[in-house]
N, C-alpha and C positions, 0 to 999 in steps of 0.2 A: 563114764565113771564120774560120780559126784565126788567133789572134794569139799570138806567142811573145815572152816577155819574158826576157831574160838579163842577168845581172850584167855590168857593164862595170867601170870603175875607181871606186874609193871606193864611194859608194852609187848611182852612176849605173846606169841600166838601159837596155839597148838593146831596142827593141821592133820586131818585124817583123810587119807586117800586110799580107799579100799581097806585092806587090812594093815596098812602102814601108817605110822604116826611120825610126824616131823615137828620140829620146833623152829619157829622163825623169831628173830629178835633184831634189835638195832644195836649198832656198836656202842661201846662204853661211852658214857656221857649222856646218852639218850636212853639206852637200854643196858642190858647186862652182857651182851655179846654171847648169849647162850645158843645161838643158832644163826644161820645165814639171814641177811636182810632180804626184803622182798625182791629187790633187783637181782641179788645173787641167786635167789630161787628161780627167777625168770630165766636167767642165763643158764642155770643148771638144767632146766627143762629143755632149752634149745640145744645145749651141748649133748645131753643124753640122747635126744632124738637123732641128732646128726651121727653120733657114734653107732647107735643101733641100726640106723638106716644103711650106713656104709658097710657095716659088718654083715648084715643080712644080704645085701646086694652082692658083695664079694663072695660070700659063701655060695649063693645061688649060682654065680658064674664060675665057681671053682677057682677063683683067684687066691693067691697066697698072701692075703692081707693078715698079718699077725697081730698088729697093734694099731690102735687109733687113739690119738689124743687130740682133743679140741680145746683150745685156749680162747676164752671169751672175755671181752671187756665192753663196757658201755659208758657213754658220756653224751653230753648235749652240746650243740653248737648252734649258732645263728645260721639260718638258711643261706644268708649272703656269704658265709664263710665256707660253704660246702659246694664244691664244683658240680656235683650231679644232683643236687636237691632242687625240687620244683616248687617248694612252698613259698609263701610270701617271704621276702628277704629278711624281715624282722622276726619271723617266727622261729621258735626253738625247735630243733630237730634232734631226735634221739638217734645216735649212731651206735651200732653194735658191731664191734670188730671181732672177726673170727679167724683164728689161725689153725689150720689142720696139720697135724703131724702123723704121717702114715709110715708104717714099717711093713716090709714084705718084699717079695720079689715081684715088683710091679713095673710094667712098661710105662712110658710117658703117656700113652693113650689111656691106659687104665687109671693112672693118677688123675688125668683130666676128667675122665668119666666119673670117678669117685667124688671129685669136687662138685660136678653137676648134680650128682645124686644127693649129696649132702644138702644142697639147696632145695631139694624136693621133699625133704622130711616134713611130716605133717605140722610140726611146731613152727618151722621156718615159713611154711606156706600160710599158717595162721597169722603170724606176725607181719608178713608182707602183704597179706590180702586185706580185703575190707572186713573190719571187725565192728560189730555192734555189741555193746554191753547193755543189757536190759536189767534193771534193778527193780525189785519189788520189796516192800517192807511188811513184815509181820510183827505185830506187837501183842 
């Protein structure tokens, strides 16, 4: 699916994804806070993918997963301040924290498996895999 992002007013961006339209903006002071900022949209994509993946998996297995909530946050740290980071110690590393909240009649093994499955969602794999962004310009 192609996604198209176009400038709107001030720093707002109108995003078209298939038949859906979204609005991105920056917080007050820079923008008008008319929509989520780009990082919130990124976290939204990851959260939505995790919820969908876990719900589909549980349904396929016949498990009683009734509700899934994914809470996400992101921040940057120096690699030297990160125990499991492998980058140059002075490099900045993006950290995405994910909290899963699951409701349903689930065993400890099912909960463990759902956590594993959440990390196999396509957006999670994209963000943790090798990514190349190739840009072309049309004028």
